[in-house]
C-alpha positions in Angstrom: -41.7 36.7 19.7 -39.4 34.5 21.8 -39.0 30.7 21.4 -39.4 28.5 24.4 -36.3 26.5 25.2 -36.7 22.8 25.9 -36.8 21.8 29.5 -33.6 20.5 31.0 -33.9 17.9 33.8 -31.0 17.5 36.2 -30.6 14.1 37.8 -27.8 12.3 39.5 -26.2 9.1 38.3 -27.7 7.3 41.3 -31.2 8.6 40.3 -30.7 7.3 36.8 -29.6 3.9 38.0 -32.6 3.7 40.3 -35.0 4.8 37.5 -33.5 2.1 35.2 -34.0 -0.6 37.8 -37.6 0.4 38.4 -38.3 0.4 34.7 -36.9 -3.1 34.3 -39.0 -4.3 37.3 -42.1 -2.8 35.7 -41.8 -5.2 32.8 -41.9 -8.3 35.0 -38.7 -9.5 33.3 -35.1 -9.6 34.2 -32.7 -7.4 32.2 -31.3 -10.3 30.1 -34.8 -11.5 29.0 -35.9 -7.9 28.2 -32.7 -7.3 26.2 -33.1 -10.6 24.3 -36.7 -10.0 23.4 -35.9 -6.4 22.3 -33.1 -7.7 20.0 -35.6 -10.2 18.4 -38.5 -7.7 18.2 -40.6 -9.7 20.6 -41.8 -7.0 23.0 -45.2 -5.6 23.6 -45.5 -1.9 22.7 -45.4 -0.8 26.3 -42.3 -2.9 27.0 -40.7 -1.5 23.9 -41.2 2.1 25.1 -39.6 1.1 28.4 -36.7 -0.5 26.6 -36.2 2.6 24.5 -36.1 4.6 27.8 -33.5 2.2 29.3 -31.3 2.6 26.2 -31.5 6.3 26.6 -30.5 6.1 30.3 -27.6 3.8 29.4 -26.4 6.4 26.9 -26.5 9.1 29.6 -24.7 6.8 32.0 -22.1 6.0 29.4 -22.9 2.3 29.7 -22.6 0.4 26.4 
């Protein structure tokens, strides 16, 4: 019985930057407001999920 390996997604740096910008825009906030609210635990659950994704993208980009 073989185990399935996790899916690997290949994206360019430019695609990650675009995805990041689109996620921020979906919140209706600018990045500074989003970051401030995340740091003070003042985000709705859907915005918190977006913030977590943005942090993951930042990790992949090597930013921060």
